[in-house]
C-alpha positions in Angstrom: -0.1 0.0 0.0 2.7 2.1 0.7 4.6 2.0 -3.0 0.8 2.2 -4.6 0.7 5.6 -2.5 4.0 6.9 -3.6 3.7 6.0 -7.3 0.7 7.6 -7.8 1.8 11.0 -5.7 5.0 11.2 -8.3 2.5 10.9 -11.5 0.2 13.8 -9.8 3.8 16.1 -9.3 5.2 15.1 -13.0 1.4 15.7 -14.1 1.6 19.7 -12.1 5.1 20.1 -13.6 3.8 19.8 -17.4 0.8 21.7 -16.8 2.5 24.7 -15.5 5.2 24.4 -17.9 2.4 24.5 -20.5 0.7 27.7 -19.1 4.1 29.4 -18.9 4.4 28.4 -22.8 0.8 30.3 -23.6 2.2 33.3 -21.8 3.0 36.5 -23.4 6.9 37.0 -22.9 6.6 40.4 -21.2 3.9 39.2 -18.8 6.6 36.5 -18.1 9.8 39.0 -17.6 7.4 40.9 -14.9 6.5 37.4 -13.1 10.7 36.8 -13.0 11.1 40.3 -11.7 8.7 40.5 -8.9 10.0 37.0 -7.4 13.3 38.3 -8.1 12.2 41.3 -5.4 10.1 39.2 -3.7 13.1 37.0 -3.1 15.5 39.9 -2.5 13.2 41.8 -0.1 12.4 38.3 2.0 16.4 38.0 2.2 16.9 42.0 2.9 14.8 41.9 5.7 15.8 38.7 7.5 19.6 40.1 7.2 18.5 43.1 8.9 16.1 42.0 12.1 18.9 39.3 12.4 21.8 42.4 12.0 19.9 44.8 14.4 19.8 41.1 16.7 23.3 41.4 16.8 23.8 37.9 15.3 26.6 38.9 13.0 28.5 40.8 15.5 27.8 43.1 18.4 25.6 45.7 17.8 26.1 49.0 19.7 22.9 51.0 21.0 23.1 55.0 21.2 23.8 55.1 24.5 26.7 53.0 24.3 28.2 55.1 20.9 27.5 58.0 23.3 30.1 56.8 25.8 33.4 56.0 23.2 36.5 56.0 24.9 40.0 55.2 22.7 42.8 53.5 24.7 45.3 56.6 24.3 48.7 56.2 25.5 50.4 57.2 28.9 52.9 59.6 28.8 56.2 60.0 30.5 57.4 63.9 30.8 60.5 64.6 32.0 61.0 67.5 34.6 61.7 70.3 31.9 58.1 69.4 30.3 59.3 67.6 27.3 57.6 63.4 26.3 59.9 60.9 27.2 58.3 57.9 26.2 55.1 56.3 26.3 52.9 53.3 27.5 50.4 51.7 25.1 48.9 49.0 23.5 47.4 51.5 21.0 50.2 54.0 20.5 47.4 57.3 20.2 46.8 60.4 21.8 43.4 62.3 21.3 43.4 66.0 20.2 40.3 68.1 19.3 39.8 69.0 15.8 40.8 72.7 16.4 43.9 71.2 17.4 44.4 69.3 14.1 45.8 70.8 10.1 42.6 71.8 8.6 44.4 70.6 5.4 44.3 67.3 6.9 40.3 67.6 7.1 40.3 68.7 3.6 42.4 66.2 2.3 40.4 63.7 3.9 36.8 64.4 2.7 38.1 64.8 -1.0 40.0 61.6 -1.0 37.4 59.4 1.3 33.8 60.6 1.4 33.5 63.6 -0.7 29.6 64.2 -0.2 30.4 63.8 4.0 28.2 66.9 4.5 25.1 65.5 2.3 24.8 62.4 3.6 23.6 60.8 7.2 26.2 58.0 7.2 25.3 56.0 4.3 25.8 57.6 0.9 23.2 55.5 -1.7 24.6 57.5 -4.6 28.2 56.7 -4.3 26.7 53.1 -3.6 25.2 52.9 -6.7 27.9 53.7 -8.4 30.3 51.7 -7.1 27.8 48.8 -7.7 27.8 50.2 -11.4 31.3 50.1 -11.5 31.9 46.6 -10.2 29.0 44.7 -11.3 28.3 46.4 -15.0 32.2 47.3 -15.6 33.9 44.8 -13.9 36.0 47.7 -12.2 37.1 46.5 -8.6 39.5 48.8 -7.8 37.6 52.0 -6.8 36.7 51.1 -3.3 33.7 50.3 -1.3 32.0 53.3 -1.5 32.1 53.6 2.5 31.7 56.8 3.9 33.6 58.3 6.8 30.9 57.5 9.3 30.9 53.8 8.1 35.1 53.6 8.4 34.8 54.9 12.0 31.9 51.8 12.6 34.7 49.6 10.9 37.3 50.8 13.1 35.1 50.8 16.2 33.5 47.7 16.0 35.9 44.9 13.9 34.8 42.6 11.1 34.4 38.9 11.9 33.8 35.9 9.8 30.0 35.8 9.2 29.7 32.9 6.8 27.6 33.2 3.7 26.8 36.1 2.0 29.8 37.6 4.9 30.3 41.1 3.0 26.6 42.1 2.8 26.0 40.7 6.3 29.3 43.2 7.3 28.9 46.0 5.3 25.1 45.9 6.7 25.7 46.3 10.1 28.1 48.8 9.4 25.8 50.8 7.5 23.1 51.1 10.8 26.1 51.6 13.0 27.2 54.2 11.0 23.7 55.9 10.7 23.4 55.3 14.6 27.0 57.2 14.8 25.6 60.3 12.8 22.7 60.4 15.1 24.7 60.2 18.1 27.7 63.0 16.9 27.5 66.0 14.8 30.0 65.9 11.6 33.0 67.8 13.4 32.8 65.4 16.2 32.7 62.6 13.4 35.7 63.8 11.9 37.6 64.5 14.9 36.3 60.8 16.3 37.3 59.7 13.0 41.1 61.2 12.7 41.8 59.8 16.3 40.8 56.6 15.7 42.7 55.1 12.8 45.5 53.6 12.1 48.2 55.0 10.2 50.4 52.0 10.3 53.6 51.1 12.3 51.9 51.1 15.4 50.4 54.8 15.0 47.2 55.1 15.6 45.5 58.8 15.4 46.6 61.8 13.4 48.7 63.1 16.2 50.9 60.4 16.8 51.2 59.9 13.1 52.0 63.5 12.4 54.9 63.1 14.9 56.2 59.7 13.9 56.5 60.9 10.0 57.0 64.2 10.5 58.2 65.3 14.1 55.4 67.7 14.6 52.1 67.9 16.1 48.9 67.8 13.7 48.2 70.7 14.4 50.9 72.0 11.8 51.1 70.0 9.2 51.3 71.4 6.0 49.1 70.5 2.8 51.7 68.0 1.0 52.5 66.4 4.5 48.2 66.2 5.4 48.3 64.7 1.9 50.9 62.0 2.6 49.2 60.8 5.7 45.8 60.9 4.9 47.0 59.0 1.3 48.1 56.2 4.3 44.5 55.5 4.9 44.3 53.3 2.0 47.1 51.3 2.8 49.3 52.3 5.0 52.0 49.1 4.5 52.0 49.7 1.3 52.1 54.1 1.2 54.5 54.1 3.9 56.7 57.5 3.0 59.7 55.4 5.0 59.7 52.0 3.6 57.9 53.2 0.4 58.9 56.3 -1.0 57.5 55.9 -4.5 54.7 54.8 -3.7 53.8 57.6 -1.1 54.8 60.2 -3.4 52.5 59.1 -5.7 49.4 58.6 -3.4 50.2 62.0 -2.3 49.8 63.5 -5.1 46.9 61.8 -6.0 44.9 63.3 -3.1 46.4 66.5 -4.1 44.6 65.9 -7.3 41.6 65.4 -5.4 42.0 68.2 -2.9 42.4 70.5 -6.1 39.1 68.5 -7.6 37.0 68.9 -4.5 37.7 73.1 -4.8 39.7 72.6 -1.2 42.9 73.6 -3.1 43.7 75.8 -6.2 45.2 73.5 -9.0 48.4 76.0 -9.6 48.6 75.0 -6.1 48.4 71.7 -6.0 50.6 71.0 -9.4 53.5 73.3 -7.6 53.1 71.1 -4.1 52.9 67.7 -6.6 56.8 68.9 -7.8 58.0 68.8 -4.4 59.9 66.2 -3.2 59.0 63.6 -0.1 60.5 64.9 2.7 59.6 63.4 6.0 61.7 63.6 9.4 61.1 60.5 10.8 61.1 59.7 14.1 60.0 56.9 16.8 59.4 58.1 20.3 60.1 55.2 21.9 63.6 54.4 20.2 65.2 57.7 19.6 68.7 58.7 21.7 67.2 60.5 24.8 63.9 58.6 25.1 65.2 56.4 28.6 63.8 53.4 27.7 65.7 51.4 30.7 64.4 54.5 33.0 61.0 53.9 31.7 60.7 50.2 31.9 61.9 50.3 35.7 59.3 53.1 36.4 56.4 51.2 35.1 56.2 48.7 38.2 56.5 52.2 40.2 53.6 54.0 38.5 51.3 50.7 38.6 52.5 50.1 42.2 51.8 53.8 43.4 47.8 53.6 41.2 47.1 50.3 43.1 43.8 50.4 44.4 43.1 54.0 42.7 39.9 53.6 40.5 38.5 56.1 37.9 35.2 58.2 38.1 33.2 54.7 36.6 34.9 52.2 39.5 37.6 50.6 36.8 41.1 50.6 38.0 43.3 53.0 36.4 45.4 51.4 33.4 48.1 53.2 32.0 48.8 51.3 29.0 44.6 53.0 28.1 43.9 55.9 30.4 46.2 58.5 28.5 47.5 59.3 32.6 50.8 61.7 32.1 53.2 60.5 34.3 55.4 63.3 35.8 59.5 61.9 36.7 62.1 64.0 37.5 64.5 63.5 35.1 65.9 65.7 32.7 65.4 65.5 29.1 68.4 67.1 27.8 70.4 65.5 30.3 69.1 61.9 30.1 70.1 62.9 25.8 73.8 64.0 26.6 73.6 60.9 29.0 72.8 58.3 26.6 75.0 60.2 23.7 78.2 59.5 26.2 77.3 56.1 26.8 77.2 55.5 22.7 79.9 57.4 21.9 82.5 55.8 23.8 80.7 51.9 23.9 82.2 51.2 20.7 85.8 52.0 21.5 85.8 50.3 24.9 84.5 47.4 22.8 87.3 47.6 20.1 89.9 47.9 22.9 88.5 44.7 24.5 89.3 42.9 21.3 92.6 44.2 20.8 93.5 43.3 24.0 92.4 39.4 23.4 93.5 39.5 19.8 96.7 37.5 20.1 95.4 35.2 22.4 94.7 31.5 21.3 91.7 31.1 23.5 89.5 33.8 25.1 89.7 32.7 28.7 85.7 33.4 29.4 85.1 30.2 26.7 84.3 27.8 29.9 81.7 30.4 30.8 80.6 31.1 27.5 79.6 27.4 26.6 77.8 27.5 30.2 75.7 29.9 28.9 75.2 28.5 26.0 73.7 25.1 27.6 71.1 27.6 29.7 70.4 29.5 26.8 66.0 28.9 25.5 67.2 28.0 22.3 69.6 25.0 23.7 67.1 23.7 26.0 64.3 23.5 23.4 66.6 21.5 21.2 67.2 19.1 24.2 63.8 18.6 25.0 63.5 17.8 21.7 65.6 14.9 22.0 68.6 15.9 20.6 72.3 15.2 22.0 74.8 17.8 22.6 76.3 17.2 19.3 73.3 17.6 17.1 72.2 21.0 19.1 75.7 22.4 18.3 75.2 21.0 14.7 71.7 23.2 14.3 73.2 26.3 16.5 76.3 26.6 13.6 73.3 26.6 10.6 73.2 30.4 9.6 69.9 32.0 9.5 68.9 35.7 9.2 68.5 37.8 12.5 68.6 41.6 14.0 71.7 41.9 16.0 72.9 44.8 17.9 76.0 46.3 16.0 78.7 48.1 18.4 80.4 49.6 15.9 77.3 51.6 14.5 75.6 51.7 18.0 72.2 50.3 15.8 70.5 47.7 15.0 71.6 45.6 11.3 69.9 42.9 9.6 72.6 39.8 8.8 73.0 36.5 8.5 74.6 34.8 11.4 75.0 31.1 13.0 72.9 31.5 16.7 76.4 30.3 18.2 78.0 33.9 16.9 74.9 35.3 18.4 75.2 33.9 21.5 79.1 34.5 21.5 78.3 38.4 20.5 76.3 39.0 22.9 78.1 37.4 25.6 80.9 39.4 24.8 79.1 42.6 24.8 80.3 45.1 26.7 77.3 47.7 28.6 77.3 50.7 30.7 74.7 52.3 33.2 74.8 56.0 33.8 73.1 57.4 36.5 73.0 61.5 38.1 71.4 62.5 41.3 71.5 65.8 42.9 73.2 65.1 46.9 70.8 66.8 48.6 67.7 64.8 47.9 68.4 61.9 45.4 66.4 63.5 42.8 67.4 61.9 39.8 68.4 63.4 36.6 69.6 61.0 34.6 69.4 57.3 33.6 71.1 55.2 31.4 70.6 51.4 31.7 72.7 49.7 29.1 73.6 50.1 25.2 70.0 49.9 23.5 67.3 47.9 25.3 66.1 46.6 21.6 68.5 43.8 22.5 69.9 43.9 26.2 66.9 44.4 29.1 68.9 43.7 31.6 69.5 47.4 33.2 72.7 48.1 34.5 71.7 50.6 36.9 70.2 48.3 39.3 72.4 46.0 38.8 74.9 44.7 41.8 78.6 44.4 40.9 81.6 45.0 42.6 82.5 48.6 43.4 86.1 48.1 43.5 88.9 51.8 44.5 85.4 53.4 44.2 84.9 52.1 48.0 88.4 53.8 49.3 86.7 57.2 50.4 84.5 55.3 52.8 87.5 53.6 54.3 89.5 57.2 54.5 86.4 58.7 56.0 86.0 55.7 58.7 89.8 56.3 59.3 89.3 60.1 60.1 86.2 59.4 62.0 88.5 56.9 64.4 91.0 59.3 65.0 93.7 59.4 62.3 95.1 62.3 60.6 95.3 63.5 56.9 99.3 64.0 57.6 99.7 60.5 58.5 101.9 58.7 56.3 100.9 55.1 55.5 103.7 52.9 53.9 102.4 51.7 50.6 105.0 48.4 51.4 103.4 44.9 51.2 102.3 43.0 54.5 100.7 39.7 55.1 97.6 39.5 57.7 98.2 36.4 59.5 94.3 36.4 60.8 92.6 36.5 57.7 94.6 33.2 55.5 97.7 35.2 55.4 95.6 37.7 53.4 98.4 39.7 51.2 96.8 42.6 49.0 99.1 44.0 45.9 99.1 47.3 44.4 98.8 47.2 40.5 102.3 47.3 38.5 104.1 46.0 41.6 105.2 49.1 43.2 105.5 48.8 46.9 107.8 52.2 47.4 107.6 55.3 50.0 104.5 56.3 52.0 101.5 58.4 51.6 99.4 60.8 53.0 95.5 60.0 53.1 95.6 62.3 50.1 98.4 60.9 47.9 96.8 57.4 48.6 93.7 58.0 47.4 94.7 59.7 44.7 97.1 57.0 43.3 95.0 54.4 44.8 97.1 52.4 46.6 95.5 49.1 47.6 98.1 48.6 50.7 97.6 51.8 52.0 93.8 51.2 51.8 93.6 47.9 53.5 96.7 49.4 56.5 93.9 51.6 57.0 91.0 49.3 57.0 92.7 46.9 59.3 93.8 50.2 61.9 90.2 51.2 61.7 88.4 48.0 63.1 87.0 45.9 59.8 83.7 46.0 61.8 83.7 49.5 61.9 84.4 49.7 57.9 81.2 47.5 57.3 79.1 49.6 59.9 80.3 52.8 58.0 79.3 51.2 54.1 75.9 50.4 55.5 75.6 53.8 57.5 76.1 55.1 54.2 73.4 53.4 51.9 74.8 50.3 50.6 72.5 47.8 51.6 73.9 44.3 50.6 75.5 42.0 52.7 79.3 43.4 53.7 81.6 40.9 55.0 84.5 42.4 57.7 87.4 41.3 55.9 90.3 43.1 54.6 89.3 43.0 50.5 86.5 45.0 51.5 89.0 48.1 50.8 89.6 47.1 47.6 85.9 47.2 46.5 84.5 43.1 46.9 81.5 44.8 48.3 79.1 44.7 45.7 76.6 47.4 45.0 73.9 49.3 42.6 74.5 52.5 41.1 71.9 54.1 43.2 73.7 53.1 46.0 76.6 54.4 45.3 74.9 57.7 44.3 73.5 57.8 47.9 77.1 57.1 49.2 78.8 60.0 47.8 76.1 62.2 48.2 77.0 61.9 52.2 80.6 63.1 51.2 79.0 66.1 48.6 76.0 67.1 51.2 78.4 67.6 53.8 77.8 64.4 56.1 74.1 63.9 55.2 73.1 61.7 52.9 69.2 61.6 51.7 66.9 59.3 53.8 65.2 58.0 51.0 67.7 56.8 48.6 67.0 58.4 45.2 63.7 59.7 43.9 62.2 60.2 40.3 58.2 59.8 40.8 57.0 63.2 41.1 53.1 62.3 40.3 50.4 61.2 37.9 47.8 63.1 36.6 44.7 62.7 34.0 45.1 64.1 30.1 43.6 67.4 31.8 45.7 67.7 34.4 43.8 66.2 37.7 46.6 64.5 40.1 45.7 61.5 41.0 48.7 60.4 43.0 51.7 62.6 43.7 54.9 62.7 45.5 56.7 65.8 47.2 60.3 65.4 47.2 62.4 63.9 49.8 64.0 66.7 52.1 64.8 65.1 55.3 68.2 64.1 55.2 70.5 61.6 57.6 73.8 62.8 59.5 76.1 59.8 59.2 79.8 61.8 59.5 80.7 65.3 60.5 81.0 68.2 58.2 84.7 68.2 59.0 85.1 64.6 58.3 82.9 64.7 54.5 84.3 67.9 53.8 88.0 66.3 54.5 86.9 63.5 52.3 85.5 65.9 49.6 89.4 67.3 49.7 90.9 64.1 49.4 89.1 63.0 46.1 89.9 66.3 44.7 93.3 65.3 44.8 92.0 61.8 42.9 90.9 64.5 39.7 93.7 66.6 39.7 96.5 64.9 40.0 95.3 60.9 40.6 93.7 58.1 38.6 91.2 60.9 37.5 93.5 63.7 36.0 92.0 62.9 32.3 88.5 64.7 33.5 90.8 67.9 33.2 93.6 67.3 30.3 91.4 64.9 28.1 87.7 66.0 28.4 88.3 69.4 30.0 85.6 69.2 32.6 86.1 72.3 34.8 85.0 73.5 38.6 85.1 72.2 41.8 85.4 68.4 41.1 85.7 64.8 43.3 85.2 61.7 42.5 86.7 58.1 42.8 88.0 55.5 39.9 87.4 51.7 40.4 88.3 48.6 38.7 87.9 45.3 39.9 89.8 42.0 39.4 90.9 41.0 36.0 89.3 44.3 35.1 86.1 42.7 34.5 84.4 46.1 35.8 85.5 49.7 35.3 83.6 52.4 38.1 83.5 56.1 37.7 81.5 57.9 40.9 82.3 62.1 40.7 80.6 65.1 41.7 80.6 68.9 41.8 78.4 71.0 43.9 75.0 70.3 42.5 75.3 66.8 40.7 76.2 63.2 41.6 77.3 60.7 38.5 78.0 57.1 39.1 79.4 55.0 35.9 79.8 51.3 35.2 81.0 49.7 32.1 81.5 46.0 31.7 79.9 43.1 30.5 77.0 40.8 31.8 79.1 37.8 32.9 82.3 38.9 35.0 84.2 36.1 32.9 84.4 38.5 30.5 87.2 41.2 31.3 90.2 43.1 29.6 94.0 41.5 29.8 95.5 44.6 30.2 95.5 47.8 32.6 95.7 50.2 30.1 92.7 49.3 28.5 90.6 47.6 31.2 90.6 49.8 34.1 88.1 52.3 35.2 90.9 55.2 33.5 89.8 53.7 30.1 86.4 52.3 30.3 83.9 54.4 32.9 86.2 57.5 33.3 85.9 58.4 29.6 81.8 58.0 30.1 81.9 60.3 32.9 84.2 62.8 31.4 82.2 63.0 28.1 78.9 63.1 30.1 80.1 66.3 32.3 81.8 67.9 29.5 78.8 67.6 27.7 76.8 69.2 30.5 79.1 72.2 31.2 78.8 73.3 27.5 75.2 72.9 27.2 73.1 75.6 27.7 69.8 75.8 30.1 71.8 73.9 32.5 73.9 76.0 34.6 72.4 74.7 37.8 74.0 71.7 37.3 77.4 73.0 37.3 79.2 75.8 39.1 79.9 76.2 42.4 82.3 75.5 45.1 82.8 73.4 47.9 82.8 74.2 51.5 85.8 76.2 52.3 88.0 74.6 54.9 88.8 76.4 58.0 92.1 77.7 58.5 92.3 74.9 61.6 91.2 72.5 59.1 93.9 73.7 56.9 96.5 73.0 59.2 95.9 69.0 59.2 96.3 68.5 55.3 99.5 70.8 54.3 102.1 68.3 54.0 103.3 66.6 50.4 101.2 63.3 48.6 104.1 61.3 49.0 107.4 60.7 50.7 110.5 58.4 49.4 110.8 57.0 52.5 109.7 57.5 56.5 110.1 59.5 58.6 111.9 62.3 56.2 110.2 65.4 55.5 112.9 68.0 55.7 113.8 67.9 52.2 110.6 68.3 51.1 109.9 71.0 52.8 107.1 69.8 55.3 107.4 70.1 59.3 109.4 67.6 61.0 108.5 64.6 63.5 108.1 67.5 66.3 106.0 69.7 64.8 103.7 66.6 63.5 103.2 65.7 67.1 102.5 69.3 68.0 99.7 69.2 65.2 98.3 65.9 66.8 98.5 67.7 70.1 96.7 70.7 69.0 93.9 68.9 67.1 92.8 67.2 70.2 93.4 70.3 72.2 90.8 72.1 69.9 88.4 69.4 70.5 88.0 70.3 73.7 86.5 73.6 73.0 83.3 73.9 71.8 83.2 74.2 68.0 80.6 77.8 68.3 83.7 79.3 70.8 86.5 78.5 68.1 85.0 80.3 65.3 83.9 82.9 67.4 87.7 83.3 68.4 88.8 83.1 64.7 86.2 85.9 63.3 87.8 88.4 66.5 91.6 87.3 65.6 92.2 86.8 62.5 95.6 85.2 60.5 98.6 87.8 60.7 100.6 88.5 57.9 103.7 86.1 57.3 102.2 83.8 60.2 102.2 79.9 59.7 98.9 77.9 60.4 100.3 75.9 62.9 101.6 79.5 64.7 98.3 80.8 64.4 96.2 77.5 65.7 98.5 77.7 68.5 97.9 81.9 69.4 93.9 80.0 69.3 94.5 77.9 71.6 96.0 80.0 74.0 93.4 83.1 73.3 90.8 80.4 74.2 92.5 79.3 77.3 93.4 82.5 78.5 89.7 83.5 78.2 88.7 80.1 80.0 90.9 80.6 82.7 89.4 84.2 83.0 85.7 82.6 83.5 86.8 80.5 86.1 88.0 83.3 88.0 84.6 85.3 87.6 82.8 82.0 88.4 85.2 81.9 91.6 84.5 85.2 93.0 80.9 85.1 92.3 80.9 81.8 94.6 83.0 83.9 97.4 80.7 87.0 97.5 77.2 84.8 97.2 78.7 82.8 100.1 80.2 85.4 102.1 76.8 87.9 101.9 74.0 85.2 101.8 75.5 82.4 102.8 75.0 80.6 100.1 77.4 77.5 98.5 76.6 78.4 95.0 
C-alpha cells in the first residue's frame, strides 16, 4: 500500500509540472518577464529583511545602542613627562594621543573629505549615490579598483567595531552592520565630532594610531602644524598604511600623495596651481619613533612602569574601573631632565664602541679567550639550547643546529644600531656574551632626585638594566675607608707605607698594588689619589674592619658586606643608586638622603587632575661630621687633579669644583667612576653582563679607560650645553684654617720619617699638630669659630703658629671665666651664706 501511494504522488507531481510548463509557454513574454522580476524582488526583499532583522539582533556581531556609542572612549597612550616638560616616551597597547578638531591642520580635514568621502556633509552615514556608483562600476563594468563606497562614518564603525567572519553572504552582512552603526553614529555625534573621532581612531601603520601620533612619527611635529603636502601623505596612508608607508616605500607614497592633492583640487579645497606646485616637491619626512630615539630613557621607563603601577594600585577612575597606564592616557611626571638624559645616552653611545674595540684588541693575540668555558655554560642555559634538548637532540646535534647561519637582526656595537645580517646562532650568543654595556646615573646630592638614567646601550637587544645591577665596586669604596679612618681619629697627614704585608688572621691575606709598586709612604690625599691598595687595606685594618662595614651600611649600601681586609679594595657589591647615595653624603656635608633616590613626582589625568603625587624628599640623615665629609671631598679632589681621574681635566676639559674616585675590579671585569660637583653626583659603570668577560691589560681595561671616559664625556656635555647651568659651577665648602693646618703635607714621601727635604714640618711639628687637634676638640666649636672671627691670621704667620695662638687665647678666656666663677661663689657665700 505504501508503494502504491508514493507512485500516485509521483505521477501527480509530474502532471502538475507539465501543466505549469504548458501555462508558461502560453503566456506573453512581457508578462513572463515581469513575473520573474517580481519573484526576484520578493526573494531579495525577504532576504534583505531577514538579514536586516538578524543584524539588528546582533547575530553578525555586536550591535551597539545609542547610549553605548555616546560613551566611546579610545584607548590612549600614557606619557612620561620629564622635569622640563618634554615627552620621554609612552606606555600603550595602541599608540594614540587624542586631540580636538581645532588642533588638527585644516589641510588634513580637506584631504580626508576629498579622498575618502566627498559628500560627507550631505549624507547621514550612508551615501546611496556612492553605493550605486560602486555597484555600477563593479558589477556592470567589472572594475573593482575604486573602493567599496564606504563613508567616513562607515569606516569609523569598522574601526570601532572590527569585522568578524560571517559565513554565507559575509560581506553583505558586514556592510549592513556597518551601515546601521554609521547611521547611529550620525544620530549621536555631529559632523565635526565625527571627524575628530575618526582622525583620532584610525591606524596610520607602525602601531601609530590617530593623526597626532602619525604627525609626530613621520614629520616630528604636531597635527596642527602639518602642511598641505604632509597632510596628503598621511591621508594617503589610510588606503593601505603598509604599501604607502613613506619611510619604507617613498615612491609609492609620493604617487599617492600627488593623487590626494589632485582630489583636493578637484574638490575645490585647493587651487590646481597650488596642488601642481606641491606635487613637484620631493617627498621629505622627519621620521622618529618616540620610544626608541636617543634620549627617550628606555631603561628608566621600563623601571618606572612598575613603580607607576604600584602607585596607582587601589585607585580607581570615576567609572570605578582601575586605572590602566596602557589605555587611560595618563601623564606620568618624573624628575629626569630630558636634555641631561639625551646627553647621558649620547655619552654612552659615543664611548662604548671604542671600549669594545679595545677589548677585542686586548685579546687579539690570545689563542683562546679565558671566558670560553663560562660561555659554553651560558649556551647550555639558553632557551634555544634547552628547546632543542627537549626535542631529543644530543649535544653534538644541538651544536650542529646552532652552527647553521640564519637571517637575524642584531645590535652592532660599531654603529650603535640594529643591523640585519646572516649569522650562526652560536655566534649570536657569543656576540651578546662579550658585548660591553654601561650604566649611568645622575642625581642631586641633597635629595637624591634623579636627573639622568642610562641602563645600557639598547633596550631592544639587552633588557638588563645595569643601573640596578649589583656589581663589585672596586676602589670606589676607598673614600669610605678613608672617612672611617678619619672618624677613628687618624689624621690626613699620617703617612702610611705602601709596602706589602701579610695579615695572618685572614688566611695570610696579602694585598697587592697594580704594577707591583710598594715604595714610599703616602698621606691620605696621596694614597687616595693614586689608589694605593696596600695603604687602603692598612687604614681599614687600623680603623677596625667591623667599623668599616658599619660605615658602609650607614652610608646606604644595603647588601651583605663581610668584615674582611679585601673590603677596602671593593669586594663590596652595590648598585649605582647606592653608590650615588654614598657619595651624596660626601657632597652634602656628611648628610645623605634618607630615601635613597627619587624619580616619580606625580601621575595625573590627561586633563591635569592629580591622581597621586610624591613630594621630593627633604629629610636627610647625618652619617658623618661635616668636617670628615669635607676633608674626604678634599682628598677626592686630589684624585681628579693629580691622580687616577686627572684625565677629566686634561682630556675631557671638565672644569670647576670636582671630586671623585675610579674603581677597577679584579681582572678588569668592572670599571667604575663615581664623581660629583657641588650640585650633581654621577656614577658610571662599564663591563660585560658576565664578569668572566674582562680585559687583559690595565691600560685598556682600567676604569680610567672605560668608566671615566663615559663620565667625562657626559659632564663635558653638561657644562657646554645651554640651560644646564644649575647643574655645574659653585664650590665645595671652604675648609677652616684649623682643618687646613691638618692637610698641609706632601702626598708622597720616599721614605719615613724624612720630611725636611720636602719642605714639610719636622716630626716634632707633626706631633704638635696631633696635640693641637686634640686640644681644639676640648673647646666648643662655636667658641673656636668666634675666636677665629675676632682674631684674624697675621701676615707671614704660619698656620701652625696661628692655631697655637688661637688655643692660647681660648685657654686664657677659660681661665678668666673660671676666676669670675670663683669670685661669684665667694661673695655669694660671704654675703648670703649660699654655697652656689
